[in-house]
C-alpha positions as a Python dict, from the first residue, in 0.01 Angstrom:
ca = {
    (1, 'M'): (0, 0, 0),
    (2, 'K'): (-138, -351, 28),
    (3, 'I'): (-32, -579, -257),
    (4, 'F'): (-223, -886, -136),
    (5, 'L'): (-586, -794, -77),
    (6, 'D'): (-722, -1148, -55),
    (7, 'D'): (-628, -1513, -78),
    (8, 'G'): (-680, -1500, -455),
    (9, 'D'): (-398, -1245, -483),
    (10, 'R'): (-169, -1466, -275),
    (11, 'H'): (-254, -1771, -482),
    (12, 'A'): (-193, -1584, -810),
    (13, 'F'): (144, -1462, -681),
    (14, 'L'): (251, -1813, -581),
    (15, 'L'): (148, -1959, -918),
    (16, 'L'): (345, -1686, -1093),
    (17, 'L'): (642, -1744, -862),
    (18, 'A'): (640, -2115, -957),
    (19, 'L'): (638, -2029, -1327),
    (20, 'V'): (918, -1776, -1292),
    (21, 'C'): (1127, -2022, -1090),
    (22, 'K'): (1082, -2284, -1360),
    (23, 'D'): (1152, -2048, -1651),
    (24, 'Y'): (1457, -1886, -1491),
    (25, 'G'): (1600, -2193, -1320),
    (26, 'L'): (1554, -2064, -965),
    (27, 'E'): (1515, -2273, -651),
    (28, 'C'): (1277, -2116, -400),
    (29, 'Y'): (1330, -2263, -54),
    (30, 'D'): (1075, -2056, 133),
    (31, 'Y'): (862, -1745, 115),
    (32, 'C'): (664, -1516, 341),
    (33, 'L'): (378, -1308, 206),
    (34, 'M'): (270, -1007, 409),
    (35, 'N'): (-8, -768, 311),
    (36, 'N'): (232, -506, 178),
    (37, 'H'): (548, -700, 83),
    (38, 'F'): (705, -1042, 51),
    (39, 'H'): (1028, -1224, 135),
    (40, 'L'): (1183, -1500, -76),
    (41, 'S'): (1474, -1736, -13),
    (42, 'I'): (1600, -1814, -362),
    (43, 'V'): (1907, -1988, -503),
    (44, 'N'): (2006, -1874, -849),
    (45, 'R'): (2288, -2030, -1048),
    (46, 'R'): (2237, -1853, -1383),
    (47, 'R'): (2306, -1491, -1283),
    (48, 'N'): (1962, -1384, -1401),
    (49, 'L'): (1800, -1300, -1069),
    (50, 'S'): (1725, -937, -1155),
    (51, 'S'): (1545, -1042, -1475),
    (52, 'A'): (1350, -1308, -1288),
    (53, 'I'): (1236, -1069, -1015),
    (54, 'Q'): (1151, -804, -1273),
    (55, 'M'): (931, -1058, -1451),
    (56, 'L'): (769, -1172, -1125),
    (57, 'K'): (686, -824, -1001),
    (58, 'G'): (592, -683, -1342),
    (59, 'E'): (354, -963, -1431),
    (60, 'Y'): (201, -965, -1084),
    (61, 'A'): (145, -588, -1095),
    (62, 'A'): (-13, -601, -1442),
    (63, 'N'): (-250, -881, -1338),
    (64, 'W'): (-327, -715, -1004),
    (65, 'N'): (-415, -387, -1175),
    (66, 'V'): (-655, -560, -1413),
    (67, 'K'): (-821, -756, -1134),
    (68, 'H'): (-862, -455, -905),
    (69, 'Q'): (-928, -199, -1183),
    (70, 'R'): (-626, 10, -1093),
    (71, 'V'): (-333, 163, -1282),
    (72, 'G'): (27, 235, -1191),
    (73, 'H'): (281, 76, -963),
    (74, 'V'): (193, -197, -716),
}
């Protein structure tokens, strides 16, 4: 399943990634966004990576579903 359908989706994901990195104290060194998945190089010193990624993916999925009038997992 494609999770990035257009440049707007990619931009929204990167904005959300920046917010999550700031809120959770992550350092993101690089990223790669493909149509159906992504890769991140992240340094985390607070031991909260799972919570940060859960927030990133959950918020992105909720926003994506609203934008594309879908329901369920992304």
